C-alpha positions, 0 to 999 in steps of 0.5 A: 725840229728842236725849235718846233718842240720847244715852241710846243712845250712853251705853248702847252705851259702857257695854256696850263698856267691859264687854266690853273689861274681860272680854277684858282679864281673859281675856287676863291669865288666858291668859298667866299662866305655869305655876308648878310646886308648891313643897315636896317634889317627889320622893322615893326609897326603894331597897335595894342590893348592892355592894362596899366597900373598907376601909383602916384605920390605927393598928391594933395588928395587921397582916393578918387583915383588921384593916388592910384588907379589901374585901367585899360590902355591903348598902345602904338609901337614901332621898332627898327633893328640893324646889323648882320647877326640874324639871331641877335640884333640891336636898334631902337623903338618908339612907343605911345600909350594912353590910359584914363583910369578905370573903365577908360574914365567913364566914371571920371578919373584922377589922372589921364596919362599920355606916355611916350617912350624912346628906347634902345632895344636888343632882340634875340631869336630862338633858333630851335623854335623858328623856321622859314615860316615862323619866327619866335623872339625875345626883346629887352628895351631900356630908355627915357620916358615922358608924358602929359598927366592931365588931372581930372575931377576924380572918380565918382560923384563929388560930395559937398565936402570934397567938391572944392578940392577936386575942382581945384585939383583938376585946375592945378595938377596938370603936369609933365612927367619925365623918367625912365622905362624898362621892358621885355616882350615876346614876339611871334611872327608869321610872314608879315604878321606879328603878335607881341606881348610886352611887359614894361615898368615906367616911373615919371617924376613930376616937373614943376608940380606938387605931384611927386611921381607916377609908377606905371607898370603895364602889360600890353598885347600888340598885333601888326605888321613886320618885315625881316630880311633874315632867312630865320 
């Protein structure tokens, strides 16, 4: 009788211990925090249209668009973001831009500039303005910039007294420019559709040329495609 009672107590204790272990394991699985995936978490591809100003120093000619010209520009941009924080992420962007002076150079141009930027970028999302259907964010970018500055014959008709100088400028002033870019942009994303307003400032220093530098401020409105793994 005593042996039967002792065996029953031991069996009951074993079942009780097994049940407690299962409850503890279930509790640990329940309270385990959510960990968003690392690696690439957002990507964008946009095309844009905007305006670019240009102030050039060190040119042998004044006027006719050589020392400065503002005009429309076309733009292509990509951005890739990494990290687990859905409200502040870091990554890099690559952008290309082309400007040919006033009116896309229809009346001639001093310089036609093709620019490439490669920047590091930080993007923060505004939680009070974002939800599952809409994301609103602000980004800051900084990095190297460079481009090819193709000298033209200048804007407007050539007069007899400046024809030789303008033809010589078009022949000799083509050059590479290297420098920096810093910019900010404000984005609005609905699903996979993205609208982005970007304001950037660049400075390119002439390489192996008499041209000193180009100062290139720009404002571009972009639209395109984006994916983002964050919920919002």
